[in-house]
C-alpha positions as CSV (number, residue, x, y, z in Angstrom):
1,M,3.6,-24.8,-21.4
2,S,1.0,-23.0,-19.4
3,T,-0.9,-19.6,-20.1
4,Y,0.0,-16.4,-18.2
5,L,-2.8,-13.8,-17.9
6,Y,-2.3,-10.1,-18.0
7,G,-5.9,-9.0,-18.3
8,V,-8.9,-8.9,-20.4
9,A,-9.2,-6.3,-23.3
10,R,-11.9,-5.2,-25.8
11,P,-9.7,-4.6,-28.9
12,H,-11.1,-2.5,-31.8
13,G,-9.9,-4.5,-34.8
14,R,-6.5,-5.9,-35.1
15,V,-3.9,-5.1,-32.5
16,S,-0.3,-5.1,-33.8
17,R,2.5,-7.3,-32.4
18,S,4.4,-4.2,-31.6
19,V,1.7,-3.1,-29.3
20,L,1.3,-6.5,-27.6
21,G,5.1,-6.8,-27.4
22,S,6.8,-9.3,-25.1
23,G,5.8,-10.2,-21.6
24,V,7.1,-12.2,-18.6
25,G,9.6,-15.0,-18.7
26,N,13.3,-15.4,-19.6
27,P,13.5,-15.0,-22.5
28,P,10.3,-12.8,-22.6
29,A,7.5,-14.5,-24.5
30,Q,5.4,-12.9,-27.2
31,V,2.0,-11.6,-25.9
32,Y,-1.0,-12.6,-27.8
33,L,-4.8,-12.3,-27.7
34,L,-7.2,-15.2,-27.0
35,R,-10.5,-13.9,-28.5
36,N,-14.0,-14.8,-27.5
37,R,-16.6,-12.8,-29.3
38,D,-15.5,-9.2,-29.0
39,L,-13.4,-9.7,-25.9
40,A,-9.9,-11.0,-25.7
41,A,-7.6,-12.3,-22.9
42,V,-4.2,-10.8,-23.1
43,A,-1.9,-13.9,-22.6
44,S,1.5,-15.5,-23.2
45,A,2.9,-18.9,-22.9
46,V,5.0,-19.6,-19.8
47,E,6.6,-22.3,-17.8
48,P,4.9,-22.0,-14.4
49,D,8.1,-22.7,-12.5
50,E,10.0,-19.9,-14.3
51,V,7.8,-16.9,-13.4
52,G,7.2,-15.0,-10.1
53,D,8.8,-16.1,-6.9
54,A,10.2,-19.3,-8.7
55,A,12.4,-16.9,-10.8
56,G,14.2,-15.4,-7.8
57,I,14.3,-11.7,-6.8
58,R,15.7,-10.4,-10.0
59,G,13.3,-12.6,-12.0
60,L,10.4,-11.4,-9.9
61,R,11.2,-7.7,-10.5
62,R,11.7,-8.4,-14.3
63,D,8.3,-10.2,-14.6
64,M,6.4,-7.6,-12.5
65,A,7.8,-4.9,-14.7
66,A,7.0,-6.8,-17.9
67,H,3.4,-7.4,-16.6
68,T,3.0,-3.6,-16.0
69,Q,4.5,-2.7,-19.4
70,V,2.1,-5.0,-21.3
71,L,-0.9,-3.4,-19.7
72,N,0.3,0.1,-20.1
73,R,0.9,-0.6,-23.9
74,L,-2.6,-2.0,-24.3
75,L,-4.2,0.7,-22.3
76,E,-3.2,3.2,-25.1
77,A,-5.0,1.1,-27.7
78,C,-8.2,-0.2,-26.0
79,A,-10.1,-0.7,-22.8
80,V,-8.3,-3.1,-20.4
81,L,-9.2,-5.0,-17.2
82,P,-5.8,-5.6,-15.6
83,A,-5.3,-9.0,-13.8
84,R,-3.1,-9.1,-10.8
85,F,0.4,-10.3,-11.2
86,G,1.2,-14.0,-11.4
87,V,-2.0,-15.6,-12.6
88,V,-1.2,-18.8,-14.5
89,L,-3.7,-21.3,-16.1
90,P,-3.0,-24.7,-17.5
91,S,-3.9,-23.8,-21.0
92,D,-5.4,-21.3,-23.5
93,E,-8.6,-23.4,-23.6
94,E,-8.9,-23.3,-19.7
95,L,-8.6,-19.6,-19.7
96,I,-11.5,-19.2,-22.2
97,E,-13.7,-21.8,-20.4
98,R,-13.1,-20.3,-16.9
99,L,-13.0,-16.6,-17.6
100,L,-14.0,-15.3,-21.0
101,A,-16.9,-17.5,-21.9
102,P,-18.8,-17.9,-18.6
103,Q,-18.2,-14.3,-17.4
104,Y,-18.7,-12.5,-20.7
105,E,-21.6,-10.3,-19.5
106,A,-19.8,-9.3,-16.3
107,L,-16.6,-8.5,-18.2
108,V,-18.4,-6.3,-20.7
109,K,-20.0,-4.5,-17.9
110,Q,-16.6,-3.8,-16.3
111,L,-15.0,-2.7,-19.5
112,D,-17.9,-0.2,-20.2
113,R,-17.3,1.2,-16.7
114,V,-13.5,1.8,-17.3
115,D,-13.5,2.4,-21.2
116,G,-11.6,5.6,-22.0
117,A,-10.5,6.1,-18.4
118,V,-7.3,5.5,-16.4
119,E,-6.4,5.3,-12.8
120,L,-4.5,8.0,-10.9
121,K,-3.2,7.3,-7.4
122,V,-3.1,10.2,-5.1
123,K,-1.4,10.3,-1.8
124,A,-1.5,13.2,0.6
125,D,0.8,13.3,3.7
126,Y,1.4,15.8,6.4
127,V,4.9,17.2,6.6
128,Q,5.4,16.2,10.3
129,E,7.3,19.2,11.7
130,Q,5.1,21.8,9.9
131,V,1.8,20.2,10.9
132,L,3.0,19.8,14.5
133,R,4.0,23.5,14.6
134,E,0.5,24.5,13.2
135,V,-1.4,22.3,15.5
136,V,0.4,23.6,18.6
137,T,0.1,27.2,17.5
138,A,-3.6,26.8,16.9
139,Q,-4.1,25.4,20.4
140,P,-2.7,27.8,23.2
141,Q,-3.7,25.4,25.9
142,V,-1.4,22.8,24.3
143,A,1.4,25.3,23.4
144,G,1.4,26.4,27.1
145,R,2.3,22.8,28.3
146,V,5.1,22.2,25.8
147,S,8.0,23.4,27.9
148,A,11.3,22.0,29.1
149,G,10.1,22.0,32.8
150,A,7.0,19.8,32.1
151,T,6.6,16.7,34.2
152,Y,6.6,13.2,32.6
153,Q,2.8,12.9,33.1
154,Q,2.3,16.4,31.6
155,R,4.3,15.5,28.5
156,I,2.3,12.3,28.0
157,E,-0.9,14.2,28.3
158,T,0.4,16.9,25.9
159,G,1.3,14.1,23.4
160,R,-2.2,12.8,23.6
161,R,-3.8,16.2,23.0
162,I,-1.5,16.9,20.0
163,A,-2.2,13.4,18.5
164,A,-6.0,14.0,18.9
165,A,-5.8,17.4,17.3
166,I,-3.7,15.9,14.3
167,Q,-6.3,13.1,14.0
168,A,-9.2,15.5,13.9
169,R,-7.4,17.8,11.4
170,R,-6.6,14.8,9.3
171,E,-10.2,13.8,9.0
172,R,-11.2,17.3,8.0
173,D,-8.4,17.8,5.6
174,G,-8.8,14.3,4.1
175,Q,-12.6,14.9,3.3
176,W,-11.7,18.4,2.0
177,L,-9.2,17.0,-0.4
178,I,-11.5,14.2,-1.6
179,D,-14.3,16.7,-2.1
180,R,-12.1,18.9,-4.2
181,L,-10.8,16.1,-6.4
182,R,-13.9,13.9,-6.7
183,P,-15.9,16.0,-9.2
184,F,-13.0,15.5,-11.8
185,A,-13.3,11.7,-11.7
186,R,-15.8,9.0,-12.7
187,D,-15.2,7.1,-9.5
188,M,-12.9,6.9,-6.5
189,A,-11.6,4.1,-4.3
190,S,-10.1,4.7,-1.0
191,S,-7.2,2.7,0.7
192,P,-6.3,2.4,4.3
193,A,-3.9,5.2,5.7
194,A,-0.3,4.3,5.2
195,S,0.8,6.1,8.3
196,D,-0.3,8.4,11.0
197,M,0.8,11.3,8.7
198,N,-1.2,10.0,5.8
199,V,-4.2,12.2,5.0
200,V,-5.4,10.6,1.8
201,N,-4.6,7.4,0.1
202,A,-7.0,7.0,-2.9
203,S,-7.3,6.1,-6.6
204,F,-9.4,8.1,-9.0
205,L,-10.9,6.8,-12.2
206,V,-10.4,9.7,-14.7
207,D,-11.3,10.2,-18.3
208,A,-8.1,10.0,-20.3
209,E,-8.9,13.3,-21.9
210,R,-9.5,15.0,-18.6
211,I,-6.0,14.1,-17.0
212,G,-4.8,17.7,-17.7
213,R,-7.7,19.2,-15.8
214,F,-7.2,16.8,-13.0
215,D,-3.6,17.8,-12.7
216,Q,-4.5,21.5,-12.6
217,R,-6.9,20.8,-9.8
218,L,-4.1,18.9,-8.0
219,E,-1.9,22.0,-8.2
220,S,-4.7,24.2,-7.0
221,V,-5.3,22.0,-4.0
222,Q,-1.7,21.8,-3.1
223,A,-1.5,25.6,-3.2
224,E,-4.6,25.8,-0.9
225,A,-3.4,23.1,1.4
226,G,-0.2,24.9,2.2
227,P,3.2,23.7,3.3
228,A,1.8,21.2,5.9
229,V,0.5,18.9,3.2
230,R,2.5,17.1,0.5
231,L,0.6,15.7,-2.5
232,D,1.9,13.0,-4.9
233,C,0.0,11.6,-7.9
234,V,1.1,8.4,-9.7
235,G,-0.4,7.5,-13.2
236,P,-1.9,7.2,-15.6
237,L,-2.2,3.5,-14.8
238,P,-4.6,0.7,-15.9
239,P,-7.6,0.7,-13.6
240,Y,-6.5,-1.9,-11.0
241,S,-8.5,-0.4,-8.3
242,F,-11.8,-0.5,-10.3
243,V,-11.7,-4.1,-11.7
244,D,-12.6,-7.4,-10.1
245,L,-11.3,-10.3,-12.3
246,R,-12.5,-13.6,-10.7
247,L,-11.4,-17.0,-11.9
């Protein structure tokens, strides 16, 4: 048997078996803590050829869900540094020797950074028809060229102008959205735009006790942004975007 890693935690006292629960595998294995000083690796025993891709599509979905559920349960009890899905080491001893013991100081520093906080993923996208209508209306020189009688070259040039206008607006709106949300978070991590209509794709590290205020600000921002922007927020999540676990 090998050792599957869910993450690194700083448990305050004893953590019950019900909180740890079961994890990846079929049947799901009991999750346990491998302690080193005041830190602990969150782990379970696993056959390496029965988890992840080796388990097939259904097994992969099952194990990814189990991985997430373990971290979500721990997040309610203590600070957690989530590991990416699918990290397997040869043994418990190897996990302690390669991660917990040599990286103790770095792990403590990361845990201090995220303790008491969760990750909220925010995505803002343009509603395509609405933003096109607003861009064209705001630029009479572009609106005048949008007609059934336009030549092929005129239509190309009009498309370029509209695309440039949307890009300029996306940069302004994206910065405005971030400026409105950033004061309610400890930290922020941006991800590449998911599409041409994607305005913001970012993760915010938010104090758990301030989630309500962050949600209120999101509602306010949505009202101010108007019908051309659609805001979505996923979370609370373990702080994946603010953690760097290196083996």
